[in-house]
N, C-alpha and C positions, 0 to 999 in steps of 0.2 A: 472730688475725696476717692471720688469713683476708679475715676479713673486712672486713681493710684496704684485700688487693688485688684482694677482688673492687668493695670503692667505688670499689677507685682506678682499674680497668682501666675499668669504669662511666662517671667524668670525665672520661677522657680516651678515650672512646667517640663517635664524631661526633654530633648527633643530628640525627635524620630529620626534615624540615618539616613533615609530619603522617605523625600517626598508620599503622604496622602493617597490613596485612590489611581498609585500608580499613574502620577501625575511627574513633567518633567521638572527634573529641579532648572532650568533657568528658560523660563517662560518674559514673550516684549507682553505686554494688556496694549490694544490701544481702542478708541474710538473716540467719539464723539466726548468732545469736554463737555462732559455734565454729569447729574448726582446720580446714574447710574454707573459713568463711568470710573467714581470713585470707588461706589459698592463696591464693585469689584479690586480694586485696588484693595479698598479696608477688608473684604473677604480675605483674599494672599492674605494677609501682612495676619489677619488675626489665624491661619490655619497655621503660619509658623515663619515663611517666607519672608525674608527681605528686598528692602530695594536696593535696586545697582544703578548707578550710576543717576544722574542726574534724570525729568520726566523731558518729555520729547514736546515740540509741540509745529505744528502749523496750520495753511488756511487752503482748503481746496476751492475757497469761490465763496463755499454756503456758509461752511462748519469753522471751527475750531476742531482739527482732531488731535490729539494727543495720545503719546504710547509712552511706557511703563516698566523698565526692566527688573524684572525679582527674582530672586536666586535663592532655592533652598542653603540654608546656612549646613559649611562641614563637605560641601558638595560640591561648590563652586565659591571660588573663592575672587 
C-alpha cells in the first residue's frame, strides 16, 4: 500500500524540464553489484530519472560490475 501511494504521488508531481542541481540529462551509473549501487539507481529514480535500456553486467575477475543508463524524461527520448 505504501508503494502505491508513493508511486501515485510521484506521478502527480510536475516534472521539471531539466534535471536538478545541474545534473546531466543522460547518466550511466556503474559500480559493483551491491546494495550501494541499487541505492544510487533508486535515488536517481526518486529524483525523476527513468531507466534507459537494459542493465549490463561484467565480471572483472573478482567482482560483478554493473551499469545502468538513466535519462531525464522529455530531454532524451
